[in-house]
C-alpha angles and dihedrals in degrees: 000000000000090000093060096257111166114225130203137037122329110255118253115237115251091234091056091048091052092048091051092052091048093050091048091049088054088057100255117154121249095245092050091049089053093050092046094051093035094238134116123276090235090060090052091049092048094051093046091049091051091049091056092058 
């Protein structure tokens, strides 16, 4: 950490988060959202879980 190495997950862009929520509201499945946006299903699940809080 002394060298300025950033730890943790890369942040998800706000525009991508909004698009995920919109697609889910339209009834699209999590795996299909991931394929459409070219991201992992776990990222989609994490963002949707955070949005429900």
